[in-house]
C-alpha positions in Angstrom: -1.9 -15.2 20.4 -3.3 -11.7 21.0 -1.3 -9.3 18.8 -1.3 -5.5 18.1 -1.0 -4.2 14.5 1.3 -1.5 13.8 0.7 -1.4 9.6 -2.7 -2.1 7.9 -2.9 -5.5 6.9 -5.1 -6.9 4.2 -8.0 -9.0 5.6 -6.5 -8.7 9.4 -7.2 -4.8 10.4 -5.3 -1.5 10.5 -2.9 0.0 12.6 -3.7 -0.2 16.2 -6.1 -2.7 16.2 -5.8 -5.6 18.4 -6.6 -9.1 16.6 -6.3 -12.7 17.5 -4.5 -14.8 15.2 -2.7 -18.1 15.0 0.7 -18.6 16.9 2.6 -19.4 13.7 1.0 -16.6 11.4 2.1 -14.2 14.3 5.7 -15.4 15.0 6.6 -16.3 11.2 5.0 -13.4 9.4 3.6 -10.6 11.4 6.0 -10.0 14.1 9.4 -10.1 12.1 8.2 -8.3 9.4 7.1 -5.3 11.6 3.5 -5.5 10.7 2.9 -6.1 14.7 4.1 -6.4 18.6 2.8 -8.4 21.0 0.2 -7.6 23.0 0.8 -6.6 26.6 -0.8 -4.6 29.1 1.6 -1.9 28.9 1.1 -2.2 25.0 -2.2 -0.7 25.2 -0.6 2.8 25.9 1.0 2.2 22.5 -2.4 1.5 20.6 -3.5 5.0 21.6 -0.5 6.4 20.3 -0.6 4.1 16.6 -4.2 5.4 16.3 -3.3 8.8 16.4 -0.6 8.4 14.2 -2.9 6.9 11.6 -5.2 9.6 11.8 -2.9 12.0 10.9 -2.0 10.2 7.7 -4.8 8.6 7.1 -7.9 9.9 4.3 -10.5 11.0 6.8 -13.7 11.1 4.7 -15.3 9.3 1.8 -15.9 12.4 -0.2 -12.1 13.5 0.3 -11.0 10.0 -1.0 -13.4 10.3 -4.0 -11.9 13.7 -4.7 -8.3 12.0 -4.5 -9.6 9.1 -6.7 -11.1 11.4 -9.5 -7.4 12.9 -9.4 -5.6 9.8 -9.5 -7.7 8.2 -12.3 -7.2 11.0 -14.4 -3.6 10.3 -14.7 -1.5 8.4 -16.8 1.5 7.2 -15.1 4.6 6.3 -17.3 7.6 4.4 -16.1 10.8 3.7 -18.0 13.0 0.8 -16.7 15.5 -1.3 -18.1 14.2 -4.5 -20.3 15.7 -7.1 -22.4 14.9 -8.1 -26.1 11.7 -9.7 -25.6 9.7 -7.1 -23.4 10.9 -8.5 -20.2 12.0 -6.6 -17.1 15.2 -7.1 -15.5 13.6 -7.0 -12.0 10.2 -5.9 -11.4 8.1 -2.6 -10.8 7.4 -2.2 -6.9 4.8 0.1 -5.5 7.4 2.1 -4.6 8.3 3.2 -8.1 4.5 3.3 -9.0 4.0 5.5 -5.9 6.8 8.0 -6.9 6.0 8.1 -10.2 2.5 9.3 -9.6 3.7 12.1 -7.4 6.3 13.0 -10.1 3.0 12.9 -12.9 1.1 15.4 -10.9 -0.7 13.6 -8.7 -1.1 13.6 -4.7 1.2 11.7 -2.5 0.5 7.8 -2.1 1.6 5.7 0.1 3.2 2.8 -1.1 1.7 0.1 1.2 -1.6 1.1 -0.1 -1.1 0.0 -3.6 -2.1 -3.5 -5.0 -0.4 -5.0 -7.7 -2.0 -8.2 -8.3 0.7 -9.7 -9.8 4.4 -8.3 -10.0 4.7 -5.9 -13.2 7.5 -7.7 -15.3 6.9 -6.8 -18.8 6.7 -3.6 -20.7 3.3 -2.5 -21.9 -0.1 -1.5 -20.4 -0.8 -2.3 -17.0 -3.5 -1.8 -14.2 -3.0 -1.5 -10.3 -5.2 -0.4 -7.5 -4.8 2.2 -5.0 -6.8 1.8 -1.7 -7.7 5.4 -0.2 -10.2 4.3 1.8 -11.5 1.3 3.1 -14.7 1.8 0.8 -12.9 3.7 -2.0 -10.0 2.3 -4.1 -8.7 4.0 -7.7 -7.5 2.4 -10.8 -4.2 3.7 -12.1 -3.2 3.1 -15.4 0.5 2.0 -15.6 2.6 2.5 -19.1 5.6 0.5 -18.7 8.4 1.6 -21.3 12.1 0.6 -22.2 14.7 3.1 -20.7 
């Protein structure tokens, strides 16, 4: 099935890309979550609009991405969350929580969709997360999770 991506999907492409995927993947995952729309001739007009919107929010150059990487990696991000006696959290730390904590720690605005956790953060302590700033540049951020 031919689709137009509306969001960045790891391993598939970025917003505005026209890609061919298996029917089930598109029908059951990409389309219901709003990551893509069906490709049509009229949809080609939407592609250009999606690409223009992406360029506004995208980090343009590798130099700019490296400068932001230096600012982010110098930060220590601390989060206070509710936890049980053994250090297990009631819930988990989400990419949106980390994005707001980076901003409140004095860092730049980070899109929550560009934060990769690896595995869910469900315990107190230090954790490492990756922020994809550019296709070629990623920053490692240390996250300290403490009990509230």
